[in-house]
C-alpha positions, 0 to 999 in steps of 0.5 A: 120530727127528731130534734136535739135535746141540747146544744152540742158543745164546741169541744165535743163537736171538734173531738168528733171531727178530729182525725186522731182516730185515723191511721197515719200511714197504711200498713206497709210490708216488705215483699218476701221475694224482692224486698220492695215495700207494698200494701199488705194483702195486695199483689207486689207491683214490682215482681207480681207475687202474692202469698209466695206465688206468681199471680201477675206476670210483670214484664222487664220494661216496667221494672225499675231496675 
């Protein structure tokens, strides 16, 4: 059975558990068509385009204009 050779110090344990290495905010980009901010590599929720092409048709009621 595997047993640790030495006690893991509190500093080493806490460094491993810290959130320093995690990103604070997801990568947000502006939509080239409508200018709304959205997550990178995803379809724009306001206009329904991705990579310059309309992928999803968005009805006028769901738009927040």
